[in-house]
N, C-alpha and C positions, 0 to 999 in steps of 0.2 A: 614183795614182789618186787633196788635202784641203783657210769659216770659220763659217759658219752651219751648225748641226747639227740636221737633222730627218731624215725618212726619205728616202734612206738617211741616217742620222744618229740622233737620239734615238729616232725612231719605229722605225727598224731595230733599234736596240739593245734596245728594249722588246719587239719581236716575236721577236728571235733566241732568247732563252731558251725561248720557247714552241715555236718551230719546231725547235729542237735537242732538245727533250724527247721527241720521238717518232721512231720508226723511219721514215725517209722512204721513200716509195714510188718505184718506178722512174721515171726521167725519161722524158718523151716522146721518141720517136725523132727524131734530128736529120736534116735533109734531106741526102740523098747529093749533091745538086747544090750543095754548098758553101753560099753565102750566100743561095740562093733560099729563102724561107720555106717551111717544111714545114707539113703539116696540123696539127702540134702547136705551131707558132709562132703564138701567139694575138695578135690585135689588142687594143689597150687595152680594158679592161672585159669581156673574154671570159675564161672560165675553164672548166676541164674536169677532172673527177676523174682522178687518175692511174690507169692501167689495171690495175695489179696490184702486189702487194707486191714489194719488192726481194729479200727472202729467200724461198727455196723453201718452199712451204707456208703462207706468210703470206696473210692475207685480203686481198682486193683493196683497194688504196689504204688500208690500215689500219695503225695503229701502236700505240703504247702507249695503253691505255685505249680501244682501238678507234677512235681518231681517224682521220678520213679527210682526205686532203690534196688540195689543188687548186693549179693553177698560175695565177698572176696575171702580167700583163704591162703595161708602160707604156713609152711612147716620147716622145722630144723631137726637135726638128728645128731647125737653124739654117743660115743661109747665111753662108759665110766668104769674104771677099775675098782668097783665097789659092789658088794652083794646087793641084790634087789631089796632086801629087807631094810637096809639103811636108806637107800634111795627113796623108798616108799615113805619112811618116817619123815624125811626132810620135806618132801613135796606135800605131805598131808597137812603140814602146818602152813596154811596160806599166808599167815602174818610174817613168815620168814622170807617170802618171795622177793621183797625189795633188796635183800642181801645179794641176790645174783641177777636181778632184773632192774638195772639202774633207772629205767624209764618210769618205774613206779615209785611214788613217794611213800605210800603206805597201803597196807591191807589190814582192815580192822574187822574183827569178828563181832557181828551184831546178834546172832542167834546160833546156838550150838546144836540144837535138836535136829531131827530129820530135816533134810533140805536146808542145811546151815546157810545163813546169810552173811555176806561179808561186804564191806564198803571199800572200794578200790579208788585211790586218789592219785592223780598226776599233778605235779606242781613244778613249774619251771618258769624262769624269765625268758621271754623271747623278745629281742630288740629292746631290752630294758623294761618290758611290761610283764609284771607277775601274772601268770595264768594258772588257774586251778580248775580241774575237771574231776568229777567223781561219778561213780555209778555203783549200784547195788548188784551183787551177783549171788546166785544160788548154787550151792554145790549139788551136783547131780549124782545119782547112784553110781558108786564106784565098783570096780572089779578088783578085789583085793590083790595087791602086789602086781597088778597088770595095768590098771588105768585109772586116772582121776580126771573128772570133767566138771566144768562149771559153765554157767551162762548168765548174762546180765538180765535183770528183771526191771531195771529202770535206767534212764540215761541212754547212751549210745549202745545200739544193739551189737553185741559181740559174744563170743563163746570160745572156750579153749578146751583142749584135751592133751593130756600127757600120758604116753604109753610106755610101759617098761617091759623089756624082753631080756630075761636072764640068760647069761652066757652058758655055754655047754658045761663049763667047770664050776659054775655057781659063784665065781669070784668077780664077775663083771656084769654090767647091765647096759643095754642099748636104750637110750632115752629119746623118744620122739615127741616133739611138741608141735601142736597144730593150733593156730589162732585163726578164727573166722570173725569177720566184722562186716557190718552193713553200712553202705554209703550211697548217696544219691548217684544215679547213673552218670550224670555229668561229671561228678568227681571221679568216678571209677575210670572214666576215659583218660583223665589226667594220670591216675594211678597206673593204668595199664598201657600208657602210650609208649611207643618205641618197642624195641626188642625185649619183651618180658616186662617192661615198665620200670622206670627209675625207682618209684616208690615201692613197687613190688620187690625189686632186688634189695632195696634198703630194708624193708620189713624182714626179709629172709636173713639178711646179714646181721640184723640186730638180734633176731631170735637165735641164730647160730651162735653169736657171741655170748648171749645170755646162757645158753646151754654149756658152752665151754667154760664160762665162769663158774657155773654150778658144778661142773666136773672137777675143776680145781679145788673148790671148797669141799666137795664130798670126799675126794681122794685124800686131801690134807686131814680132814676130820677122821677118816678111817685109819690113816697112818698113826694117829695119836690115840687110837682106841676110844674115841668119843663118838657120841651119837646125836648130839644136839649142837646147834650153832649158838655162839655166845651172843 
């Protein structure tokens, strides 16, 4: 899932210690209809307090020091001149994601059966200090050739969705990536401050750049008649 480092990147590394310092609230329910967005899948710039504490008896959406948590979401979109079948093959291998998402150090498969588990790791020096953060994610039911989803099951609450829409002639694909992550409300105010929020815009620019890198890799691969990344 990894050269320029911002959020996800430096910004993510700066937010993670804060996000990990409180007891995260329950994640919004995921849509039972696989990749169809649920009521809890927010559009960019929308946020909603988590409904209740994860642990029994915990105050609603509260954690250490009574911090409330909110979900934030950002998406990017790109058109790739490659058939959807190849796009699907590339995205299905989570361990290849660092090749077009430079903010990720590695994605390691832990379990391959139903609900496959993967370990995601961020690693970077910030102000000369080496920082590493990891979380475990579970692959959610996919819609073949249309959508791939995952959500964290430990560490910082986050989830992602990548949707594929085949072009009319079948030789191109529109790829839309949505990342949702949970942070304390006080942090979200920093994220969303100003017009759209500096970090909000930064997240979107990084996601967009990742998708454009993926597009270049996929189109180069397709032009050489290959289907897997070296």
